[in-house]
C-alpha positions in Angstrom: 101.4 104.8 73.0 103.0 108.3 74.0 106.1 108.0 76.3 104.0 109.2 79.2 101.6 106.4 79.5 104.8 104.2 78.5 106.3 105.3 81.3 103.1 105.0 83.4 103.3 101.3 83.0 106.7 101.0 83.7 106.2 102.8 87.2 103.4 100.2 87.9 105.6 97.5 87.1 108.5 98.0 88.5 106.7 98.6 92.0 104.1 95.4 91.6 106.8 92.6 91.9 108.4 94.1 95.6 105.0 94.9 96.1 104.2 91.1 95.9 107.6 90.2 97.9 106.7 92.6 100.6 103.4 90.7 101.2 104.9 87.1 101.2 108.1 88.4 103.8 104.7 90.7 106.0 102.9 86.9 105.8 106.4 84.9 106.9 106.9 87.6 109.6 103.4 87.1 110.8 103.7 83.2 111.1 107.0 83.1 112.4 105.5 86.2 115.2 103.3 83.3 116.1 105.6 80.6 116.2 109.0 81.8 117.6 110.2 85.0 119.0 111.5 86.9 115.6 108.7 89.5 115.6 109.1 91.5 112.3 106.2 92.5 111.4 106.2 96.2 112.4 109.2 96.9 110.2 107.8 94.2 107.7 104.8 95.5 107.9 105.7 99.1 106.8 107.4 98.2 104.3 104.9 96.5 102.4 102.5 99.2 103.7 104.9 102.2 101.8 105.5 99.9 98.6 101.4 98.9 98.5 100.2 102.7 98.8 103.2 103.8 96.0 101.7 100.5 93.8 97.6 102.0 94.1 99.0 105.7 93.3 101.0 104.4 90.4 98.1 102.4 89.4 95.8 105.4 89.5 98.1 107.0 87.4 98.0 103.9 84.5 94.7 103.6 84.7 94.0 107.5 84.0 97.1 107.9 81.1 96.1 103.7 79.7 92.3 104.7 79.5 91.9 100.8 80.9 88.6 99.6 81.5 86.7 99.4 84.8 87.6 95.7 84.3 91.2 96.2 83.5 91.9 98.0 86.2 89.7 96.8 89.2 91.9 93.3 87.9 94.9 95.0 88.5 94.1 97.0 91.9 92.6 92.8 93.2 96.3 91.7 91.8 97.7 93.5 94.5 96.3 92.2 97.4 97.0 88.5 96.4 99.8 87.5 97.9 101.6 86.6 94.5 99.1 88.9 92.8 101.9 91.4 91.7 103.7 88.9 89.7 100.6 88.5 87.8 100.2 92.2 87.2 104.2 92.3 86.1 104.0 89.6 83.5 100.3 91.0 81.9 102.0 94.9 82.1 105.0 93.1 80.3 102.9 92.2 77.8 100.7 95.2 77.2 103.5 97.0 77.3 105.4 94.7 74.4 102.3 94.6 72.0 101.9 98.5 72.2 105.0 99.3 71.3 104.9 96.1 68.6 101.7 98.1 67.4 103.6 101.5 67.3 106.2 99.8 65.6 103.6 98.4 62.8 101.9 101.9 62.4 105.4 103.2 62.3 106.3 100.7 58.8 102.7 101.1 57.4 101.8 98.2 58.0 98.3 98.8 59.7 96.3 102.0 59.4 96.0 101.7 63.5 
C-alpha cells in the first residue's frame, strides 16, 4: 500500500466515528425537539450534514485508491447511513490498515513474495 492510499484510508477512518456520533446526537436532538422545548436540530443537522458530505468525499477517494470491490465500497457507504455504522467502519478500516502494514513488512523482510 502506498502512502496516498494509506492517507485516504486514515482520513476516512478519522471522519467515520465523528460522523456516527453526530448522527446519534441528531437523533437525540430530534427526540428532544418532539418531547421538550429544546430544539438543536438545525445546528446538529448542519454539523451532521457537513460530516456526512466529508465522509462521502473521503469514501470516494479511498475507493478510487484502494480499488475495493463494489461490495466492499457499498458496505462502507451503507455503514455511513446507519446510526452506529461509522463505529463499525472505523474498526474495519483499522483492521484493513493493520493488515496492509503487516503485509508490507513481510514483503520488505522477504518473508513472502507478494
